[in-house]
C-alpha positions in Angstrom: 35.8 -10.0 23.2 34.8 -6.4 22.7 31.5 -5.3 21.2 31.2 -2.0 19.2 27.9 -0.5 18.2 28.5 2.0 15.3 26.2 4.7 14.1 27.0 6.0 10.6 23.5 7.2 9.6 23.0 10.8 10.8 26.6 11.3 11.9 29.3 9.1 13.5 28.9 7.7 17.0 30.6 4.6 18.5 29.5 2.9 21.7 31.5 0.2 23.5 30.1 -2.8 25.3 30.5 -0.8 28.6 28.0 1.6 27.2 30.8 4.2 26.9 30.3 6.7 24.1 33.4 7.1 22.0 33.9 10.3 20.1 36.0 10.6 17.0 36.6 14.4 16.5 38.7 14.5 13.4 36.8 14.3 10.1 39.4 12.1 8.5 39.4 9.8 11.6 35.6 9.5 11.2 36.0 8.8 7.4 38.7 6.2 8.0 36.8 4.3 10.6 33.6 4.4 8.6 35.4 3.1 5.6 36.9 0.2 7.6 33.5 -0.7 9.1 31.5 -0.2 5.9 33.7 -2.0 3.4 33.4 -5.3 5.3 35.8 -7.5 7.0 38.7 -7.4 4.6 42.3 -6.4 4.8 43.0 -2.8 3.6 46.4 -1.8 2.3 47.9 1.1 4.2 49.2 2.6 1.0 45.6 2.5 -0.4 44.1 4.1 2.7 46.8 6.8 2.7 46.1 7.6 -0.9 42.4 7.8 -0.3 42.6 10.3 2.5 45.7 12.3 1.6 46.0 12.2 -2.2 47.8 15.5 -2.7 50.9 15.0 -0.6 53.9 12.8 -1.0 53.7 9.1 -0.2 55.9 9.6 2.8 53.7 12.4 4.1 50.5 10.5 3.5 51.9 7.5 5.3 52.8 9.7 8.3 49.3 11.2 8.3 47.7 7.7 8.2 50.0 6.5 11.1 48.8 9.5 13.2 45.1 8.9 12.3 45.5 5.2 13.3 47.1 6.2 16.5 44.2 8.5 17.3 41.7 5.6 16.6 43.7 3.2 18.7 43.6 5.6 21.7 39.9 6.1 21.3 38.6 2.6 20.5 39.0 -0.6 22.5 42.6 -1.8 22.2 41.5 -4.9 20.2 39.2 -3.1 17.8 41.7 -2.8 15.0 44.3 -5.2 13.6 47.2 -3.1 12.3 50.4 -4.3 10.7 53.1 -2.5 8.8 51.3 -3.2 5.5 47.6 -3.4 6.3 44.7 -2.3 8.5 41.4 -4.2 9.2 38.6 -4.4 11.8 39.5 -7.2 14.2 37.4 -10.2 13.3 37.3 -11.1 17.0 35.5 -7.9 17.8 31.7 -7.9 17.3 31.2 -4.7 15.3 27.6 -3.9 14.4 26.7 -0.8 12.5 23.3 0.7 11.4 24.6 0.8 7.8 25.4 -2.9 7.8 21.9 -3.8 9.2 20.2 -1.6 6.6 22.3 -3.1 3.8 21.4 -6.7 5.0 17.7 -5.7 5.1 17.9 -4.3 1.6 19.6 -7.4 0.2 17.0 -9.7 1.9 14.1 -7.9 0.2 15.9 -8.1 -3.1 16.7 -11.8 -2.8 13.1 -12.7 -1.7 10.8 -14.0 -4.4 7.6 -11.9 -4.5 5.4 -10.2 -7.1 5.3 -6.8 -5.5 7.5 -5.8 -2.6 5.0 -3.5 -0.8 2.5 -6.4 -0.6 5.0 -8.9 0.7 4.4 -9.7 4.4 7.9 -11.4 4.6 9.7 -8.3 3.4 7.6 -5.8 5.4 9.6 -6.2 8.7 12.8 -5.6 6.8 11.4 -2.4 5.2 10.3 -1.2 8.7 13.8 -1.9 10.0 15.4 0.2 7.2 13.1 3.1 8.1 13.6 2.7 11.8 17.4 2.7 11.6 17.6 5.8 9.3 18.8 8.6 11.6 19.9 10.8 8.8 22.3 10.8 5.8 25.3 8.6 5.8 28.2 10.4 7.6 25.9 13.4 7.8 27.7 16.7 7.7 31.1 15.2 6.8 32.7 16.6 3.6 36.4 16.0 2.6 37.1 18.5 -0.2 40.8 17.7 -0.3 40.4 14.0 -1.1 38.2 13.5 -4.1 38.1 9.7 -4.2 37.0 9.4 -0.6 34.5 12.2 -1.0 33.1 10.4 -4.0 32.8 7.2 -1.9 31.0 9.1 0.8 28.6 10.7 -1.6 27.9 7.4 -3.5 27.2 5.6 -0.3 25.1 8.5 1.0 22.9 8.4 -2.2 22.6 4.6 -2.0 21.3 4.8 1.5 18.9 7.6 0.7 17.5 5.8 -2.4 16.8 2.6 -0.5 15.2 4.4 2.5 13.0 6.4 0.1 12.0 3.1 -1.6 11.2 1.5 1.8 9.1 4.5 2.8 7.2 4.4 -0.5 6.5 0.7 -0.2 5.3 1.1 3.4 3.1 4.0 2.4 1.6 2.0 -0.5 1.0 -1.0 1.8 -0.9 1.0 4.4 -2.8 3.0 1.8 -4.0 -0.3 0.3 -4.8 -1.7 3.7 -6.6 1.6 4.6 -4.5 2.0 7.8 -4.3 5.6 7.1 -2.5 6.8 10.2 0.5 4.7 9.4 0.4 5.6 5.8 0.4 9.3 6.6 3.4 8.8 9.0 5.5 7.1 6.4 4.5 9.6 3.6 5.4 12.5 5.8 8.8 10.9 6.6 9.4 10.5 2.9 8.7 14.1 2.1 11.0 15.2 4.9 13.8 13.5 3.1 12.7 14.4 -0.4 10.0 17.1 -0.6 9.9 16.9 -4.4 8.3 13.4 -4.6 5.0 14.3 -6.4 3.7 10.8 -6.0 3.9 11.0 -2.3 2.2 14.4 -2.2 -0.6 12.8 -4.1 -0.7 9.8 -1.7 -1.1 12.3 1.2 -3.9 13.9 -0.7 -5.6 10.5 -1.0 -5.1 9.8 2.7 -6.6 13.2 3.7 -9.5 12.7 1.3 -10.2 9.2 2.6 -10.2 10.4 6.2 -12.6 13.3 5.6 -9.9 16.0 5.6 -10.7 17.5 2.3 -9.2 20.9 3.2 -5.9 19.3 4.2 -5.9 17.4 0.9 -6.3 20.7 -1.1 -3.5 22.3 1.1 -1.2 19.4 0.2 -1.9 19.9 -3.4 -1.0 23.6 -3.1 2.3 22.7 -1.3 3.1 20.3 -4.1 2.3 22.9 -6.8 4.4 25.6 -5.3 7.4 23.3 -4.8 7.3 22.0 -8.3 7.0 25.5 -9.7 9.8 26.9 -7.6 12.3 24.0 -8.2 11.5 23.0 -11.8 9.2 25.6 -13.2 6.6 22.9 -14.0 3.0 22.2 -13.0 1.9 19.0 -11.3 1.3 15.9 -13.4 -2.1 15.4 -15.1 -3.2 12.7 -12.6 -2.4 15.1 -9.7 -4.4 17.9 -11.4 -7.3 15.5 -12.0 -7.3 14.4 -8.4 -7.4 18.1 -7.3 -10.3 18.8 -9.5 -12.2 15.8 -8.1 -11.5 17.1 -4.6 -12.9 20.5 -5.4 -16.0 19.0 -7.0 -16.3 16.4 -4.2 -19.8 16.0 -2.8 -21.0 13.8 0.0 -22.5 11.1 -2.2 -22.4 9.9 -5.8 -25.0 11.7 -8.0 -25.4 9.0 -10.6 -28.2 6.5 -11.0 -30.2 5.7 -7.9 -30.3 2.2 -6.4 -32.9 0.0 -8.2 -36.0 -0.8 -6.2 -36.2 -4.4 -4.9 -39.0 -6.5 -6.3 -39.4 -8.5 -3.1 -39.1 -8.1 0.6 -35.9 -9.3 2.2 -36.3 -12.6 3.9 -33.7 -14.5 5.9 -30.0 -14.2 5.0 -29.2 -12.5 8.3 -25.9 -14.3 8.7 -24.8 -13.6 5.1 -25.9 -9.9 5.4 -23.9 -9.6 8.7 -20.9 -11.2 7.1 -20.9 -9.0 4.0 -21.4 -5.8 6.2 -18.4 -6.9 8.3 -16.2 -7.5 5.3 -17.1 -4.1 3.7 -16.0 -2.4 6.9 -12.6 -4.2 7.0 -10.1 -2.0 5.2 -8.0 -4.9 3.8 -11.0 -6.6 2.1 -11.7 -4.7 -1.1 -13.1 -7.3 -3.5 -16.1 -9.5 -2.5 -17.9 -11.9 -4.7 -21.3 -13.4 -4.0 -21.4 -16.8 -5.8 -24.5 -18.9 -6.3 -26.8 -20.5 -8.9 -29.3 -18.4 -10.8 -32.3 -17.2 -8.8 -30.7 -18.0 -5.4 -31.0 -14.4 -4.3 -27.6 -12.9 -5.0 -28.9 -9.6 -6.4 -31.5 -9.2 -3.6 -28.8 -9.7 -1.0 -26.4 -7.2 -2.7 -29.2 -4.6 -2.8 -30.0 -5.1 0.9 -26.3 -4.5 1.6 -26.3 -1.4 -0.6 -29.4 -0.1 1.2 -27.7 -0.4 4.6 -24.1 0.6 3.7 -22.9 4.0 4.9 -19.8 5.3 3.2 -18.7 9.0 2.7 -19.5 8.8 -1.1 -22.3 6.2 -1.0 -22.9 3.2 -3.2 -23.1 2.7 -7.0 -25.1 -0.3 -8.4 -24.0 -1.4 -11.9 -26.3 -4.0 -13.5 -24.5 -6.0 -16.1 -27.1 -8.7 -17.0 -27.9 -7.0 -20.3 -24.3 -6.2 -21.4 -23.3 -8.2 -24.5 -20.3 -10.3 -24.1 -18.7 -9.1 -27.4 -15.4 -7.6 -28.5 -16.5 -4.2 -27.0 -16.8 -5.6 -23.5 -14.5 -3.0 -21.9 -16.4 -0.1 -23.5 -19.7 -1.6 -22.2 -18.2 -1.9 -18.7 -16.9 1.7 -18.8 -20.3 3.0 -20.0 -22.3 1.1 -17.4 -19.9 2.3 -14.6 -20.0 5.9 -15.8 -23.8 5.9 -15.9 -24.0 4.5 -12.4 -21.6 7.1 -11.1 -23.0 10.0 -13.1 -19.8 10.7 -15.0 -20.2 12.7 -18.2 -17.3 12.0 -20.5 -15.2 14.9 -21.7 -15.6 13.8 -25.3 -17.1 10.7 -26.9 -17.1 7.5 -24.9 -15.9 7.6 -21.3 -12.3 6.4 -20.8 -11.0 4.1 -18.0 -8.8 7.0 -16.8 -11.8 9.3 -16.4 -13.4 6.7 -14.1 -10.2 6.2 -12.2 -9.7 10.0 -11.7 -13.3 10.2 -10.5 -13.0 7.4 -8.0 -9.4 8.1 -6.8 -10.5 10.5 -4.0 -13.7 8.7 -3.1 -14.5 6.2 -0.5 -17.5 4.2 -1.7 -18.9 0.8 -2.6 -19.3 -0.4 -6.2 -21.7 -3.3 -6.8 -21.3 -5.1 -10.2 -24.3 -7.4 -10.6 -24.4 -10.5 -12.9 -20.9 -11.0 -14.2 -21.0 -14.6 -15.1 -21.7 -14.2 -18.9 -18.7 -11.8 -19.4 -15.2 -12.7 -20.6 -13.3 -13.2 -17.3 -9.9 -12.0 -18.6 -11.0 -8.6 -19.6 -13.2 -8.3 -16.6 -10.3 -9.2 -14.3 -8.1 -6.6 -15.8 -10.7 -3.9 -15.4 -11.5 -4.8 -11.8 -7.8 -5.1 -11.0 -7.1 -1.7 -12.5 -9.9 -0.1 -10.3 -8.5 -1.7 -7.1 -4.9 -0.7 -7.8 -5.6 2.9 -8.8 -8.6 3.7 -6.5 -7.4 2.7 -3.1 -10.5 3.7 -1.1 -13.2 1.8 -3.0 -14.6 -1.6 -2.2 -16.1 -3.8 -5.0 -19.0 -6.2 -4.4 -20.0 -8.4 -7.3 -22.5 -11.1 -7.9 -21.9 -14.0 -10.3 -22.3 -17.8 -10.8 -18.5 -18.2 -10.7 -15.7 -16.5 -8.9 -13.4 -13.9 -10.6 -10.2 -15.7 -9.3 -8.2 -12.6 -8.4 -5.8 -13.1 -5.4 -7.6 -10.5 -3.2 -11.1 -11.9 -3.8 -13.2 -12.7 -0.7 -15.8 -15.3 -1.5 -19.4 -15.7 -0.1 -21.1 -18.8 -1.4 -24.9 -18.4 -1.4 -27.1 -21.5 -1.2 -30.9 -21.7 -1.3 -32.8 -20.6 1.8 -33.4 -23.4 4.4 -36.6 -25.4 3.7 -38.7 -27.0 6.5 -39.5 -30.7 6.6 -43.1 -31.8 6.0 -43.5 -32.6 9.7 -42.3 -29.1 10.8 -45.0 -27.2 12.8 -43.2 -23.9 12.3 -42.9 -24.0 8.5 -44.4 -20.5 8.4 -41.3 -19.2 10.2 -38.9 -20.3 7.5 -37.6 -17.5 5.2 -38.1 -19.7 2.1 -41.8 -20.2 2.9 -42.3 -16.5 3.7 -40.7 -15.6 0.3 -43.0 -18.0 -1.5 -46.0 -16.6 0.3 -45.2 -13.1 -0.8 -44.5 -14.1 -4.4 -47.8 -16.1 -4.5 -49.8 -13.1 -3.2 -48.7 -11.1 -6.2 -50.8 -13.5 -8.2 -53.4 -14.7 -5.6 -53.8 -11.8 -3.2 -55.5 -13.8 -0.4 -53.0 -16.7 -0.5 -51.8 -18.1 2.8 -50.1 -21.2 4.0 -52.5 -23.9 5.3 -52.3 -27.5 6.4 -53.7 -28.6 3.0 -51.1 -26.8 0.8 -48.1 -26.9 3.1 -46.6 -30.0 1.6 -46.9 -28.6 -1.9 -45.3 -25.4 -0.9 -42.5 -27.2 0.8 -41.9 -29.3 -2.3 -41.8 -26.2 -4.5 -39.3 -24.4 -2.2 
């Protein structure tokens, strides 16, 4: 049984199982073979094929031209590649014919059939998207135009557009995935590939600006904006979209750190929690972890741990601490959240109350940590929508929040905080326990000369 490998994306090339390259020189021979391969394993009427390729001549002349084209294919291809009768033509079912177009089509259909919320976040579909991009060597039947047969030309153009549209969608999904995962090198590669195919995709220009901003290449981000602006002006006579303009303004005004409210001073020294601190620091530095919740009962030390993390976190645009304990849980919750966030970031609203879009525009180009402290008394549905919106639209931020209960978003990473370990009454090293050290420091604020002794040890342990 013969095996044929057929390339239809980026031109026509056929390779036999003996690794022999088969050349089809005639444009109509290429179109005929591509049509037989692409339209699946079905029988094609000779009259239909003749009418597709030679519509402007008599039936007798078109039948003769088809017979000559089939003869040329038979002499070029393996002898068993085609099944030809007086009435019909088809690819021989016994020949293993594999084309890049067929593989791409199957990959597209697999991603469409798979049940997922968002395709670019689907780990099952991602290999199929990568396959689509990898196999795209150029336009379908690149460079082939048949002006004298309108129906066949329309089929070529339709198929060419279908391939292009699906390749662009795959590239966009892969760019979005890697942007969200903060794997910026891969995101940049896919975004650049997309713009090579369609330079007028403004969203992709903006994604590249985000990639450059997140990797410290501010000058490259501004150059990308200028390329986008010039292309849109030249081709359509329009300016970039408002979100692109807002992003550009943030890039131009971009400083090293946020100039909002400073971090609050801690009321106590930091005792213990080394394992929890290390875990949080590790998560913050992992690009795919963007939402972290410290969960624990009141007074267990959630805020103090979050502040310690804030003090030690180094990101290009710093850390913003947003205290929410005093925010009322009323109908104006979103306005309170926006106002508290704006105050921490130092955003001055353009008019009246700050909008969610102003905060998104401010954060879109920034790589920083937002800490929302004490969420438990707020309405979770509105809070979830607000946090979700920030994470979706501002791909370089990480959110750390403290609460007595989790937010229950799919991307949430949970750290459960229990009380500090307490020694037993028989322990000789009680003074080494963080819980005892914390108690001693708190006691000295009231009794300056307080210290742990044999006579008060049990009472202190009982209190801790």
